[in-house]
DRENTI-529216 format. One record per atom (N, C-alpha, C, O, CB): residue number from 0; z, y, x; residue in three letters. Coordinates in steps of 0.05 Angstrom, whole numbers, always signed. Each point is the difference from the previous one (the first is absolute). Glycine has a CB too. Layout:
+-----+--------+--------+--------+--------+
: num :     up :  north :   east : residu :
+-----+--------+--------+--------+--------+
: NUM :      Z :      Y :      X :    ALA :
...
+-----+--------+--------+--------+--------+
This chain:
+-----+--------+--------+--------+--------+
: num :     up :  north :   east : residu :
+-----+--------+--------+--------+--------+
:   0 :   +957 :  +2752 :  +2969 :    UNK :
:   0 :     -2 :    -21 :    -20 :    UNK :
:   0 :    -27 :    -14 :     +3 :    UNK :
:   0 :    -21 :    +12 :     +3 :    UNK :
:   0 :    +51 :    +15 :    -34 :    UNK :
:   1 :    -29 :    -53 :    +29 :    UNK :
:   1 :    -24 :    -16 :     +3 :    UNK :
:   1 :    -15 :     -2 :    -27 :    UNK :
:   1 :    +12 :     -2 :    -21 :    UNK :
:   1 :    +10 :    -25 :    +57 :    UNK :
:   2 :    -48 :    +29 :    -34 :    UNK :
:   2 :    -17 :     -3 :    -24 :    UNK :
:   2 :    -11 :    -28 :     -1 :    UNK :
:   2 :     -8 :    -11 :    +20 :    UNK :
:   2 :     -3 :    +61 :    -20 :    UNK :
:   3 :    +10 :    -61 :    -24 :    UNK :
:   3 :    -10 :    -27 :     -3 :    UNK :
:   3 :    -31 :     +0 :     -2 :    UNK :
:   3 :    -12 :    +19 :    -11 :    UNK :
:   3 :    +55 :    -32 :    -11 :    UNK :
:   4 :    -54 :     -8 :    +33 :    UNK :
:   4 :    -29 :     -3 :     -3 :    UNK :
:   4 :     -8 :     -8 :    -28 :    UNK :
:   4 :    -20 :     +9 :    -11 :    UNK :
:   4 :    +17 :    -21 :    +59 :    UNK :
:   5 :    +19 :     -5 :    -60 :    UNK :
:   5 :     -4 :     -9 :    -27 :    UNK :
:   5 :    +20 :    +13 :    -19 :    UNK :
:   5 :    +24 :     -7 :     +2 :    UNK :
:   5 :    -43 :    -38 :    +15 :    UNK :
:   6 :    +11 :    +63 :    -34 :    UNK :
:   6 :    +19 :    +15 :    -16 :    UNK :
:   6 :    +14 :    -16 :    -22 :    UNK :
:   6 :    +22 :     +7 :     -8 :    UNK :
:   6 :    -49 :    +32 :    +18 :    UNK :
:   7 :    +15 :    -61 :    -19 :    UNK :
:   7 :    +12 :    -14 :    -22 :    UNK :
:   7 :    +13 :    -27 :     +8 :    UNK :
:   7 :     +5 :    -17 :    -17 :    UNK :
:   7 :    -39 :    +38 :    -12 :    UNK :
:   8 :    +39 :    -25 :    +54 :    UNK :
:   8 :    +14 :    -24 :     +9 :    UNK :
:   8 :    -19 :    -23 :     +6 :    UNK :
:   8 :    -25 :     +4 :     +2 :    UNK :
:   8 :    +64 :    +10 :    -29 :    UNK :
:   9 :    -28 :    -37 :    +28 :    UNK :
:   9 :    -16 :    -24 :     +7 :    UNK :
:   9 :    -14 :    -11 :    -24 :    UNK :
:   9 :    +11 :     -1 :    -22 :    UNK :
:   9 :    +21 :     -9 :    +58 :    UNK :
:  10 :    -56 :     +1 :    -32 :    UNK :
:  10 :    -16 :    -12 :    -21 :    UNK :
:  10 :     +8 :    -30 :     -3 :    UNK :
:  10 :     +1 :    -14 :    +19 :    UNK :
:  10 :    -39 :    +47 :    -11 :    UNK :
:  11 :    +42 :    -41 :    -33 :    UNK :
:  11 :     +7 :    -28 :     -5 :    UNK :
:  11 :    -25 :    -18 :     +3 :    UNK :
:  11 :    -22 :     +9 :     -5 :    UNK :
:  11 :    +59 :     +5 :    -26 :    UNK :
:  12 :    -32 :    -38 :    +38 :    UNK :
:  12 :    -23 :    -19 :     +2 :    UNK :
:  12 :    -11 :     -7 :    -27 :    UNK :
:  12 :    +16 :     -3 :    -19 :    UNK :
:  12 :     +5 :    -17 :    +61 :    UNK :
:  13 :    -47 :    +18 :    -45 :    UNK :
:  13 :    -12 :     -6 :    -26 :    UNK :
:  13 :     +4 :    -29 :     -8 :    UNK :
:  13 :     +3 :    -17 :    +17 :    UNK :
:  13 :    -37 :    +53 :     -9 :    UNK :
:  14 :    +35 :    -41 :    -34 :    UNK :
:  14 :     +3 :    -27 :    -10 :    UNK :
:  14 :    -27 :    -14 :     +1 :    UNK :
:  14 :     -2 :    -23 :     +7 :    UNK :
:  14 :    +41 :    +37 :    -37 :    UNK :
:  15 :    -60 :     +0 :    +22 :    UNK :
:  15 :    -27 :    -10 :     +0 :    UNK :
:  15 :    -19 :    +21 :     +9 :    UNK :
:  15 :     +5 :    +24 :     -3 :    UNK :
:  15 :     +6 :    -56 :    -34 :    UNK :
:  16 :    -33 :    +24 :    +49 :    UNK :
:  16 :    -19 :    +19 :    +10 :    UNK :
:  16 :    -29 :    -11 :     -4 :    UNK :
:  16 :     -5 :    -23 :     +5 :    UNK :
:  16 :    +39 :    +40 :    +29 :    UNK :
:  17 :    -51 :     +1 :    -42 :    UNK :
:  17 :    -28 :     -7 :     -4 :    UNK :
:  17 :    -17 :    +17 :    +19 :    UNK :
:  17 :     +2 :    +25 :     -1 :    UNK :
:  17 :     +6 :    -39 :    -48 :    UNK :
:  18 :    -25 :     +1 :    +65 :    UNK :
:  18 :    -17 :    +15 :    +18 :    UNK :
:  18 :    -29 :     -6 :     -7 :    UNK :
:  18 :     -7 :    -23 :     -6 :    UNK :
:  18 :    +42 :    +22 :    +43 :    UNK :
:  19 :    -52 :    +21 :    -35 :    UNK :
:  19 :    -28 :     -3 :     -6 :    UNK :
:  19 :    -16 :    +16 :    +20 :    UNK :
:  19 :     +7 :    +23 :     +6 :    UNK :
:  19 :     +2 :    -31 :    -55 :    UNK :
:  20 :    -31 :     -4 :    +58 :    UNK :
:  20 :    -17 :    +14 :    +20 :    UNK :
:  20 :    -29 :     -6 :     -8 :    UNK :
:  20 :     -8 :    -24 :     -2 :    UNK :
:  20 :    +43 :    +21 :    +39 :    UNK :
:  21 :    -51 :    +23 :    -41 :    UNK :
:  21 :    -28 :     -4 :     -6 :    UNK :
:  21 :    -16 :    +18 :    +19 :    UNK :
:  21 :     +4 :    +25 :     +1 :    UNK :
:  21 :     +5 :    -37 :    -50 :    UNK :
:  22 :    -28 :     +1 :    +63 :    UNK :
:  22 :    -17 :    +15 :    +18 :    UNK :
:  22 :    -29 :     -6 :     -5 :    UNK :
:  22 :     -7 :    -23 :     -6 :    UNK :
:  22 :    +43 :    +24 :    +41 :    UNK :
:  23 :    -53 :    +19 :    -34 :    UNK :
:  23 :    -28 :     -5 :     -4 :    UNK :
:  23 :    -16 :    +20 :    +16 :    UNK :
:  23 :     +2 :    +25 :     -4 :    UNK :
:  23 :     +6 :    -43 :    -42 :    UNK :
:  24 :    -23 :     +9 :    +65 :    UNK :
:  24 :    -18 :    +16 :    +16 :    UNK :
:  24 :    -28 :    -10 :     -3 :    UNK :
:  24 :     -4 :    -23 :     -7 :    UNK :
:  24 :    +41 :    +33 :    +41 :    UNK :
:  25 :    -56 :     +7 :    -30 :    UNK :
:  25 :    -28 :     -9 :     -1 :    UNK :
:  25 :    -13 :     +2 :    +27 :    UNK :
:  25 :     -6 :    -20 :    +13 :    UNK :
:  25 :     +4 :    +35 :    -61 :    UNK :
:  26 :     -3 :     +9 :    +57 :    UNK :
:  26 :    -14 :     +3 :    +26 :    UNK :
:  26 :    +19 :     -3 :    +24 :    UNK :
:  26 :     -9 :     -8 :    +21 :    UNK :
:  26 :    -24 :    +38 :    -44 :    UNK :
:  27 :    +58 :    -24 :    +19 :    UNK :
:  27 :    +19 :     -3 :    +22 :    UNK :
:  27 :    +13 :    -28 :     +0 :    UNK :
:  27 :    +23 :     -2 :     +7 :    UNK :
:  27 :    -15 :    +51 :    -10 :    UNK :
:  28 :    -24 :    -70 :     -3 :    UNK :
:  28 :    +10 :    -27 :     +0 :    UNK :
:  28 :    +19 :     -7 :    -24 :    UNK :
:  28 :     +0 :    +15 :    -20 :    UNK :
:  28 :     -5 :    -14 :    +70 :    UNK :
:  29 :    +20 :    -21 :    -47 :    UNK :
:  29 :    +19 :    -11 :    -20 :    UNK :
:  29 :     -7 :     +7 :    -29 :    UNK :
:  29 :     +6 :    +21 :    -10 :    UNK :
:  29 :    +28 :    -16 :    +45 :    UNK :
:  30 :    -48 :    -24 :    -47 :    UNK :
:  30 :     -9 :     +4 :    -27 :    UNK :
:  30 :    +18 :    -15 :    -19 :    UNK :
:  30 :     -5 :    -24 :     -7 :    UNK :
:  30 :    -42 :    +29 :    +22 :    UNK :
:  31 :    +68 :     +7 :    -23 :    UNK :
:  31 :    +19 :     -9 :    -20 :    UNK :
:  31 :    +21 :    -19 :    +11 :    UNK :
:  31 :     -6 :    -22 :    +11 :    UNK :
:  31 :    -29 :    +27 :    -45 :    UNK :
:  32 :    +59 :     +2 :    +32 :    UNK :
:  32 :    +23 :    -16 :     +8 :    UNK :
:  32 :    +22 :     +5 :    -20 :    UNK :
:  32 :     +6 :    +23 :     -7 :    UNK :
:  32 :    -18 :    -21 :    +56 :    UNK :
:  33 :    +24 :    -23 :    -59 :    UNK :
:  33 :    +20 :     +3 :    -21 :    UNK :
:  33 :    +25 :    -17 :     +7 :    UNK :
:  33 :     -3 :    -24 :     +6 :    UNK :
:  33 :    -33 :    +33 :    -41 :    UNK :
:  34 :    +59 :     +3 :    +35 :    UNK :
:  34 :    +24 :    -14 :     +8 :    UNK :
:  34 :    +22 :     +7 :    -20 :    UNK :
:  34 :     +5 :    +23 :     -5 :    UNK :
:  34 :    -19 :    -24 :    +54 :    UNK :
:  35 :    +27 :    -19 :    -60 :    UNK :
:  35 :    +22 :     +5 :    -18 :    UNK :
:  35 :    +24 :    -18 :     +8 :    UNK :
:  35 :     -4 :    -23 :     +9 :    UNK :
:  35 :    -28 :    +35 :    -47 :    UNK :
:  36 :    +55 :     -1 :    +36 :    UNK :
:  36 :    +24 :    -16 :     +8 :    UNK :
:  36 :    +23 :     +8 :    -18 :    UNK :
:  36 :     +5 :    +23 :     -6 :    UNK :
:  36 :    -20 :    -25 :    +54 :    UNK :
:  37 :    +29 :    -18 :    -57 :    UNK :
:  37 :    +24 :     +4 :    -17 :    UNK :
:  37 :    +23 :    -14 :    +14 :    UNK :
:  37 :     -2 :    -24 :     +6 :    UNK :
:  37 :    -25 :    +27 :    -49 :    UNK :
:  38 :    +48 :    +11 :    +48 :    UNK :
:  38 :    +23 :    -11 :    +14 :    UNK :
:  38 :    +26 :     +5 :    -16 :    UNK :
:  38 :     +4 :    +22 :    -10 :    UNK :
:  38 :    -27 :    -15 :    +55 :    UNK :
:  39 :    +39 :    -28 :    -47 :    UNK :
:  39 :    +26 :     +3 :    -12 :    UNK :
:  39 :    +21 :     -4 :    +21 :    UNK :
:  39 :     +1 :    -21 :    +13 :    UNK :
:  39 :    -18 :     +4 :    -58 :    UNK :
:  40 :    +34 :    +37 :    +49 :    UNK :
:  40 :    +20 :     -1 :    +21 :    UNK :
:  40 :    +27 :    -10 :    -12 :    UNK :
:  40 :     +7 :     +9 :    -21 :    UNK :
:  40 :    -31 :    +28 :    +47 :    UNK :
:  41 :    +37 :    -54 :    -12 :    UNK :
:  41 :    +26 :    -11 :     -9 :    UNK :
:  41 :    +22 :    +18 :     +9 :    UNK :
:  41 :    +11 :     -3 :    +22 :    UNK :
:  41 :    -29 :    -44 :    -22 :    UNK :
:  42 :    +25 :    +67 :    -16 :    UNK :
:  42 :    +23 :    +17 :     +6 :    UNK :
:  42 :    +25 :    -12 :    -13 :    UNK :
:  42 :     -3 :    -16 :    -18 :    UNK :
:  42 :    -28 :    +57 :    +21 :    UNK :
:  43 :    +54 :    -33 :     +5 :    UNK :
:  43 :    +24 :    -11 :    -12 :    UNK :
:  43 :     +2 :     +5 :    -30 :    UNK :
:  43 :     +8 :    -18 :    -15 :    UNK :
:  43 :    +15 :    +25 :    +58 :    UNK :
:  44 :    -32 :    +16 :    -52 :    UNK :
:  44 :     +1 :     +6 :    -29 :    UNK :
:  44 :    -19 :    -19 :    -15 :    UNK :
:  44 :     +6 :    -10 :    -21 :    UNK :
:  44 :     +6 :    +58 :    +31 :    UNK :
:  45 :    -36 :    -52 :     +1 :    UNK :
:  45 :    -20 :    -17 :    -12 :    UNK :
:  45 :    +10 :    -29 :     -1 :    UNK :
:  45 :     -4 :    -14 :    -20 :    UNK :
:  45 :    -33 :    +45 :    +36 :    UNK :
:  46 :    +50 :    -40 :     +6 :    UNK :
:  46 :    +10 :    -27 :     +1 :    UNK :
:  46 :    +22 :     -5 :    -21 :    UNK :
:  46 :     +1 :    -20 :    -13 :    UNK :
:  46 :    -12 :    +18 :    +62 :    UNK :
:  47 :    +29 :    +22 :    -52 :    UNK :
:  47 :    +21 :     -3 :    -20 :    UNK :
:  47 :    -12 :     +0 :    -28 :    UNK :
:  47 :     +9 :    -16 :    -17 :    UNK :
:  47 :    +23 :    +40 :    +48 :    UNK :
:  48 :    -52 :     -8 :    -36 :    UNK :
:  48 :    -13 :     +0 :    -26 :    UNK :
:  48 :    -13 :    -27 :     -6 :    UNK :
:  48 :     +2 :    -10 :    -23 :    UNK :
:  48 :    -10 :    +60 :    +27 :    UNK :
:  49 :     -5 :    -61 :    +15 :    UNK :
:  49 :    -13 :    -26 :     -4 :    UNK :
:  49 :    +21 :    -22 :     -5 :    UNK :
:  49 :     -4 :    -17 :    -18 :    UNK :
:  49 :    -34 :    +31 :    +47 :    UNK :
:  50 :    +60 :    -14 :    -14 :    UNK :
:  50 :    +21 :    -20 :     -4 :    UNK :
:  50 :    +12 :     +3 :    -28 :    UNK :
:  50 :     +6 :    -20 :    -13 :    UNK :
:  50 :     +4 :    +20 :    +63 :    UNK :
:  51 :     -5 :    +25 :    -58 :    UNK :
:  51 :    +12 :     +4 :    -27 :    UNK :
:  51 :    -19 :    -10 :    -22 :    UNK :
:  51 :     +9 :    -13 :    -19 :    UNK :
:  51 :    +16 :    +53 :    +37 :    UNK :
:  52 :    -51 :    -34 :    -15 :    UNK :
:  52 :    -19 :    -10 :    -19 :    UNK :
:  52 :     -1 :    -30 :     -1 :    UNK :
:  52 :     -1 :    -12 :    -21 :    UNK :
:  52 :    -26 :    +54 :    +28 :    UNK :
:  53 :    +28 :    -54 :    +16 :    UNK :
:  53 :     -1 :    -30 :     +1 :    UNK :
:  53 :    +25 :    -12 :    -11 :    UNK :
:  53 :     -1 :    -22 :    -11 :    UNK :
:  53 :    -29 :    +25 :    +51 :    UNK :
:  54 :    +53 :     +9 :    -36 :    UNK :
:  54 :    +25 :    -11 :    -11 :    UNK :
:  54 :     +1 :     +1 :    -30 :    UNK :
:  54 :     +7 :    -19 :    -13 :    UNK :
:  54 :    +16 :    +33 :    +55 :    UNK :
:  55 :    -31 :     +9 :    -53 :    UNK :
:  55 :     +2 :     +4 :    -29 :    UNK :
:  55 :    -23 :    -10 :    -16 :    UNK :
:  55 :     +1 :     -1 :    -25 :    UNK :
:  55 :    +27 :    +39 :    +35 :    UNK :
:  56 :    -50 :    -45 :     +2 :    UNK :
:  56 :    -24 :    -10 :    -14 :    UNK :
:  56 :     +3 :    -30 :     -6 :    UNK :
:  56 :     +2 :    -16 :    +19 :    UNK :
:  56 :    -30 :    +52 :     +3 :    UNK :
:  57 :    +27 :    -44 :    -47 :    UNK :
:  57 :     +2 :    -28 :     -7 :    UNK :
:  57 :    -23 :    -17 :    +10 :    UNK :
:  57 :     +3 :    -23 :     +7 :    UNK :
:  57 :    +23 :    +36 :    -47 :    UNK :
:  58 :    -50 :     -1 :    +42 :    UNK :
:  58 :    -23 :    -14 :     +9 :    UNK :
:  58 :     +3 :     -7 :    +30 :    UNK :
:  58 :     -7 :    -22 :     +9 :    UNK :
:  58 :    -22 :    +45 :    -43 :    UNK :
:  59 :    +39 :     -4 :    +49 :    UNK :
:  59 :     +3 :     -5 :    +29 :    UNK :
:  59 :    +22 :    -21 :     +5 :    UNK :
:  59 :     -2 :    -16 :    +18 :    UNK :
:  59 :    -13 :    +63 :     -8 :    UNK :
:  60 :    +36 :    -47 :    -26 :    UNK :
:  60 :    +20 :    -20 :     +3 :    UNK :
:  60 :    -11 :    -28 :     -7 :    UNK :
:  60 :     +7 :    -20 :    +13 :    UNK :
:  60 :    +29 :    +54 :    -24 :    UNK :
:  61 :    -52 :    -36 :    -10 :    UNK :
:  61 :    -13 :    -25 :     -7 :    UNK :
:  61 :    -18 :    -10 :    +22 :    UNK :
:  61 :     -1 :    -24 :     +6 :    UNK :
:  61 :     +4 :    +37 :    -55 :    UNK :
:  62 :    -19 :     +6 :    +61 :    UNK :
:  62 :    -17 :     -8 :    +22 :    UNK :
:  62 :    +16 :     -9 :    +24 :    UNK :
:  62 :     -8 :    -20 :    +13 :    UNK :
:  62 :    -26 :    +53 :    -30 :    UNK :
:  63 :    +56 :    -20 :    +23 :    UNK :
:  63 :    +17 :     -8 :    +22 :    UNK :
:  63 :    +11 :    -28 :     -5 :    UNK :
:  63 :     +2 :    -16 :    +18 :    UNK :
:  63 :     +9 :    +64 :     -8 :    UNK :
:  64 :     -3 :    -54 :    -35 :    UNK :
:  64 :    +11 :    -26 :     -6 :    UNK :
:  64 :    -22 :    -22 :     +3 :    UNK :
:  64 :     +5 :    -21 :    +10 :    UNK :
:  64 :    +28 :    +42 :    -42 :    UNK :
:  65 :    -57 :    -14 :    +23 :    UNK :
:  65 :    -22 :    -19 :     +3 :    UNK :
:  65 :     -6 :     -6 :    +29 :    UNK :
:  65 :     -4 :    -23 :     +8 :    UNK :
:  65 :    -16 :    +40 :    -51 :    UNK :
:  66 :    +18 :     +4 :    +59 :    UNK :
:  66 :     -5 :     -3 :    +29 :    UNK :
:  66 :    +22 :    -16 :    +13 :    UNK :
:  66 :     -5 :    -17 :    +17 :    UNK :
:  66 :    -21 :    +60 :    -16 :    UNK :
:  67 :    +51 :    -37 :     -8 :    UNK :
:  67 :    +23 :    -15 :    +11 :    UNK :
:  67 :     -1 :    -29 :     -8 :    UNK :
:  67 :     +6 :    -17 :    +17 :    UNK :
:  67 :    +21 :    +59 :    -18 :    UNK :
:  68 :    -33 :    -48 :    -24 :    UNK :
:  68 :     -1 :    -28 :     -9 :    UNK :
:  68 :    -23 :    -15 :    +14 :    UNK :
:  68 :     +4 :    -23 :     +9 :    UNK :
:  68 :    +14 :    +37 :    -53 :    UNK :
:  69 :    -41 :     -2 :    +47 :    UNK :
:  69 :    -22 :    -13 :    +14 :    UNK :
:  69 :     +6 :     -4 :    +30 :    UNK :
:  69 :     -5 :    -22 :    +11 :    UNK :
:  69 :    -27 :    +43 :    -43 :    UNK :
:  70 :    +44 :     -2 :    +45 :    UNK :
:  70 :     +7 :     -3 :    +28 :    UNK :
:  70 :    +22 :    -22 :     +3 :    UNK :
:  70 :     -1 :    -15 :    +20 :    UNK :
:  70 :    -11 :    +63 :    -10 :    UNK :
:  71 :    +31 :    -49 :    -28 :    UNK :
:  71 :    +20 :    -21 :     +1 :    UNK :
:  71 :    -13 :    -27 :     -4 :    UNK :
:  71 :     +8 :    -20 :    +14 :    UNK :
:  71 :    +26 :    +52 :    -32 :    UNK :
:  72 :    -53 :    -34 :     +0 :    UNK :
:  72 :    -14 :    -25 :     -5 :    UNK :
:  72 :    -16 :     -9 :    +25 :    UNK :
:  72 :     +1 :    -23 :     +8 :    UNK :
:  72 :     -3 :    +34 :    -57 :    UNK :
:  73 :    -13 :     +8 :    +61 :    UNK :
:  73 :    -15 :     -7 :    +24 :    UNK :
:  73 :    +18 :     -7 :    +23 :    UNK :
:  73 :     -6 :    -18 :    +15 :    UNK :
:  73 :    -30 :    +49 :    -30 :    UNK :
:  74 :    +58 :    -17 :    +18 :    UNK :
:  74 :    +19 :     -5 :    +21 :    UNK :
:  74 :    +13 :    -28 :     -3 :    UNK :
:  74 :     +3 :    -14 :    +19 :    UNK :
:  74 :     +6 :    +63 :    -15 :    UNK :
:  75 :     -2 :    -56 :    -29 :    UNK :
:  75 :    +11 :    -26 :     -5 :    UNK :
:  75 :    -19 :    -22 :     +6 :    UNK :
:  75 :     +7 :    -20 :    +13 :    UNK :
:  75 :    +21 :    +40 :    -49 :    UNK :
:  76 :    -54 :    -17 :    +28 :    UNK :
:  76 :    -20 :    -20 :     +6 :    UNK :
:  76 :     -4 :     -2 :    +31 :    UNK :
:  76 :     -4 :    -22 :    +10 :    UNK :
:  76 :    -18 :    +31 :    -55 :    UNK :
:  77 :    +21 :    +14 :    +58 :    UNK :
:  77 :     -4 :     +0 :    +29 :    UNK :
:  77 :    +23 :    -14 :    +15 :    UNK :
:  77 :     -5 :    -15 :    +19 :    UNK :
:  77 :    -21 :    +58 :    -24 :    UNK :
:  78 :    +50 :    -38 :     -4 :    UNK :
:  78 :    +24 :    -12 :    +13 :    UNK :
:  78 :     +0 :    -30 :     -5 :    UNK :
:  78 :     +6 :    -16 :    +18 :    UNK :
:  78 :    +20 :    +58 :    -23 :    UNK :
:  79 :    -33 :    -51 :    -20 :    UNK :
:  79 :     +1 :    -28 :     -6 :    UNK :
:  79 :    -23 :    -15 :    +13 :    UNK :
:  79 :     +3 :    -24 :     +8 :    UNK :
:  79 :    +18 :    +35 :    -51 :    UNK :
:  80 :    -44 :     +1 :    +47 :    UNK :
:  80 :    -22 :    -13 :    +13 :    UNK :
:  80 :     +2 :     +0 :    +30 :    UNK :
:  80 :    -12 :    -17 :    +14 :    UNK :
:  80 :    -16 :    +29 :    -52 :    UNK :
:  81 :    +43 :     +8 :    +49 :    UNK :
:  81 :     +2 :     +3 :    +29 :    UNK :
:  81 :    +10 :    -25 :    +15 :    UNK :
:  81 :    -13 :     -9 :    +19 :    UNK :
:  81 :    +21 :    +56 :    -28 :    UNK :
:  82 :    +15 :    -59 :     +1 :    UNK :
:  82 :    +10 :    -23 :    +14 :    UNK :
:  82 :    -17 :    -25 :     -3 :    UNK :
:  82 :     +2 :    -18 :    +17 :    UNK :
:  82 :    +43 :    +36 :    -23 :    UNK :
:  83 :    -62 :    -20 :    -15 :    UNK :
:  83 :    -16 :    -24 :     -4 :    UNK :
:  83 :    -22 :     -2 :    +20 :    UNK :
:  83 :     -9 :    -23 :     +6 :    UNK :
:  83 :    +20 :    +25 :    -54 :    UNK :
:  84 :    -21 :    +20 :    +59 :    UNK :
:  84 :    -23 :     -1 :    +18 :    UNK :
:  84 :     +8 :     -4 :    +28 :    UNK :
:  84 :    -17 :     -2 :    +18 :    UNK :
:  84 :     -8 :    +31 :    -48 :    UNK :
+-----+--------+--------+--------+--------+
């Protein structure tokens, strides 16, 4: 019988990750280094959650309508001005 290297199965990909690194040396060079990183990974579950929030949120629908109306207005002006030049 084969034994598994990982007893609890495969690890799922994280949705978000925060990394921090701080180094400080005095006599051995490098006197203070600080690094911080925040990453949000687009997993299928996270993408579905964002889409559901955007669909059911009235503010996001209003914003989408505003963006659509402005792009339609700019597109109309661009098309009408195009043949004149």
